C-alpha positions in Angstrom: -98.0 34.7 5.3 -94.2 34.4 4.9 -94.6 31.6 2.3 -97.2 33.6 0.4 -94.9 36.6 0.5 -92.1 34.6 -1.1 -94.6 33.3 -3.7 -95.6 36.9 -4.5 -92.0 37.9 -4.9 -91.6 34.9 -7.2 -94.5 36.1 -9.3 -92.7 39.4 -9.7 -89.5 37.9 -11.0 -90.6 37.8 -14.7 -91.1 41.6 -14.5 -87.6 42.4 -13.2 -85.7 44.4 -15.8 -82.1 45.3 -16.3 -80.6 41.8 -16.8 -76.8 41.7 -17.0 -75.6 42.4 -20.5 -73.2 39.6 -21.5 -72.9 38.9 -17.8 -71.7 42.4 -16.9 -73.2 45.6 -15.5 -75.6 46.4 -12.7 -79.2 45.3 -13.0 -81.8 48.1 -12.8 -84.4 47.8 -10.1 -87.9 47.2 -11.3 -90.2 49.9 -9.9 -93.0 47.4 -9.3 -90.8 45.1 -7.2 -89.2 48.1 -5.5 -92.6 49.4 -4.4 -93.7 45.9 -3.3 -90.6 45.6 -1.2 -91.2 49.0 0.3 -94.7 47.8 1.4 -93.3 44.7 3.1 -90.5 46.6 4.8 -92.9 49.3 6.2 -95.3 46.7 7.4 -92.7 44.6 9.1 -91.4 47.7 10.9 -94.9 48.6 12.1 -94.8 51.7 9.9 -98.4 51.2 9.0 -99.0 54.7 7.6 -96.2 54.2 5.1 -97.4 50.7 4.3 -100.9 51.9 3.6 -99.7 54.8 1.4 -97.4 52.5 -0.6 -100.2 49.9 -1.0 -102.5 52.7 -2.4 -99.8 53.7 -4.8 -99.2 50.2 -5.9 -102.9 49.4 -6.6 -103.2 52.7 -8.6 -100.1 52.2 -10.6 -100.3 48.4 -11.1 -104.0 47.4 -11.2 -103.3 44.3 -13.2 -100.2 43.1 -11.3 -99.9 39.5 -10.5 -99.4 40.4 -6.9 -102.3 42.8 -6.6 -104.2 40.5 -4.2 -101.2 40.2 -2.0 -101.0 44.0 -1.7 -104.8 44.2 -1.0 -104.4 41.8 1.8 -101.4 43.6 3.2 -103.3 46.9 3.0 -106.1 45.5 5.1 -103.7 44.1 7.6 -101.9 47.5 7.8 -105.2 49.1 8.8 -105.7 46.4 11.4 -102.1 46.9 12.6 -102.6 50.7 12.8 -105.7 50.2 14.9 -103.9 47.8 17.3 -100.8 50.0 17.6 -102.4 53.4 18.2 -105.7 52.4 19.9 -105.8 48.9 21.5 -102.2 49.1 22.8 -103.0 52.4 24.5 -106.1 51.0 26.2 -104.1 47.9 27.3 -101.6 50.3 28.9 -104.4 52.0 30.9 -105.7 54.8 28.7 -109.5 55.4 29.0 -111.2 54.1 25.8 -112.9 57.4 24.8 -109.6 59.2 25.1 -107.8 56.6 23.1 -110.5 56.7 20.5 -110.4 60.5 20.3 -106.6 60.4 19.9 -106.7 57.8 17.3 -109.4 59.5 15.1 -107.5 62.8 15.4 -104.5 61.1 13.8 -106.1 58.6 11.4 -109.8 59.6 10.9 -109.0 60.7 7.4 -108.9 57.1 6.2 -112.7 56.8 6.7 -112.6 53.1 7.3 -113.3 53.0 11.1 -116.5 51.9 12.7 -117.7 52.8 16.2 -119.4 49.8 17.9 -120.3 48.9 21.4 -116.8 47.7 22.2 -115.1 50.7 20.7 -113.4 51.2 17.3 -112.8 48.6 14.6 -111.7 48.5 11.0 -114.5 48.0 8.5 -112.5 45.2 6.7 -113.1 46.8 3.3 -110.0 45.5 1.7 -110.7 41.9 2.8 -114.2 42.0 1.4 -113.0 43.6 -1.8 -110.4 40.8 -2.3 -113.0 38.1 -1.8 -115.5 39.8 -4.0 -113.1 40.2 -6.9 -111.7 36.6 -6.6 -113.1 34.2 -4.1 -110.6 31.6 -5.3 -107.6 33.9 -4.8 -104.4 32.4 -3.4 -105.1 34.8 -0.5 -108.8 34.2 -0.1 -108.4 32.0 2.9 -106.5 34.8 4.7 -109.0 37.4 3.7 -111.9 35.3 5.0 -109.9 34.7 8.2 -109.5 38.4 8.6 -113.2 39.0 8.2 -113.9 37.1 11.5 -115.2 39.4 14.2 -113.3 38.9 17.4 -114.9 39.5 20.7 -113.0 41.9 23.0 -114.8 40.4 26.0 -116.8 37.1 26.1 -118.5 38.2 29.3 -118.9 34.5 30.1 -121.5 34.2 27.3 -121.0 31.0 25.4 -122.7 32.5 22.3 -119.8 35.0 21.9 -117.2 32.2 22.0 -119.2 30.0 19.6 -119.5 32.8 17.1 -115.7 32.9 16.7 -115.5 29.1 16.5 -118.1 29.2 13.7 -116.0 31.8 11.8 -112.8 29.8 12.2 -114.5 26.6 11.1 -116.0 28.5 8.1 -112.4 29.1 6.8 -111.6 25.4 7.1 -114.8 24.4 5.3 -114.4 27.0 2.5 -110.7 26.5 2.1 -109.7 22.9 3.2 -106.2 23.2 1.9 -105.5 26.5 3.8 -102.0 27.0 5.2 -103.7 28.5 8.3 -105.0 25.1 9.4 -102.6 24.6 12.5 -103.3 28.2 13.6 -107.1 27.7 13.3 -106.9 24.3 15.0 -105.2 26.0 18.0 -107.6 28.9 18.1 -110.6 26.7 18.0 -109.1 24.5 20.7 -108.4 27.5 22.8 -112.0 28.7 22.5 -113.4 25.3 23.4 -111.2 25.3 26.4 -112.9 28.7 27.4 -116.3 27.1 26.8 -115.3 24.2 29.1 -114.5 26.7 31.8 -117.7 28.7 31.3 -119.8 25.5 31.5 -117.9 24.2 34.5 -117.1 27.2 36.7 -119.2 30.2 35.6 -120.8 32.2 38.5 -123.5 33.4 36.2 -127.0 31.9 36.8 -127.8 29.0 34.5 -124.4 28.9 32.6 -123.1 25.7 34.1 -123.8 22.6 32.1 -121.9 19.4 32.9 -122.8 17.7 29.5 -121.6 20.7 27.5 -118.5 21.1 29.7 -117.5 17.5 28.9 -118.1 18.0 25.2 -116.2 21.2 25.1 -113.3 19.6 27.0 -113.3 16.7 24.4 -113.3 19.2 21.5 -110.5 21.2 22.9 -108.4 18.1 23.5 -109.1 16.8 20.0 -108.2 20.1 18.3 -105.0 20.5 20.3 -104.0 17.0 19.3 -104.6 17.9 15.7 -102.1 20.7 16.1 -99.5 18.2 17.4 -99.6 16.4 14.1 -97.7 19.4 12.6 -93.9 19.7 13.2 -93.0 20.0 16.8 -91.0 23.1 16.4 -93.9 25.0 14.7 -95.4 27.9 16.7 -98.9 26.4 17.1 -97.7 22.8 17.9 -95.8 24.3 20.9 -98.8 26.4 22.0 -101.1 23.4 21.6 -98.8 21.2 23.8 -98.7 23.9 26.5 -102.5 24.5 26.6 -103.3 20.8 26.4 -101.2 20.4 29.5 -103.1 23.2 31.2 -106.4 21.7 30.2 -105.6 18.3 31.5 -104.2 19.7 34.7 -107.4 21.8 35.3 -105.4 25.0 35.1 -107.8 27.7 34.1 -107.1 30.2 31.3 -110.3 32.2 31.5 -112.3 32.0 34.6 -110.0 32.5 37.6 
C-alpha cells in the first residue's frame, strides 16, 4: 500500500498550486493534497474516525480526483481499522463479545455499515464493492478484492472454512496476476495449507483425518512458502515464510496443539 500511496501523491502533483514566482516566495498548499495528507496521517495514527470523516469530505469535494479510488480504499480500511481497534481488540483482551458489541455500536452505530453475524460484528465492505463496481480495472482493484475476502474468526477444525479463504486469496491472484500483494497472498495461502495439513493429520474430530489430503496440504504449504522465498530476503513475507517453513518441516504445530 505504501507504493500505491506514493503513486497517489505523484498523481496529485500536477494539481499543486502556488509555484515559486521567479524562484522566490512560499508555495501555497493545495487544498486537495492537504486533505489527502490529512487522511493518511489520521489513518497511520489509528485515528480512524478522523480518517473516515476526511475521506467523506474528500469524496464530496473532489468527485473527479485522480486519487478518488485511493481515498475510497482508505475509507474502507478505516472502517475495518475502527472495528478492529474498538471491538476485536477489546474481545482479545477478555471483554465478553456482547458487551464489546454494545459498546462499539453505542460509539459508532451511526455509520450504519456494520453487520451482525454468527461470529459477531463485521464491516459490510461497502467501499470496496463500490470501488470494484465503478472500476474493476482500477490501480487499487486488487486491494479492494483482497479486502472483500471473508475471514473466519474460528476454523473449528473444519477444512471447508479454511478452503473458503484459500479460494478467496487465489481469486485475487487469478483476477489480478500482476498484483503487488503476491508475496503476502503466497504466505497466507501457505499458512492456511499448513493448517489444513494439521487438521487432516491431527484432528480429534471424527472423520477429519485423511492421510492423502494431509500429504497434499503439506506439499502445497511447502510450495507456497518457497514461492515467497523468491522475493527479497529482507521482505516481511519472505522472513515469515522462512520461519513457518521451518516449523512445517520440523512438525511444530501452529494450529492444533
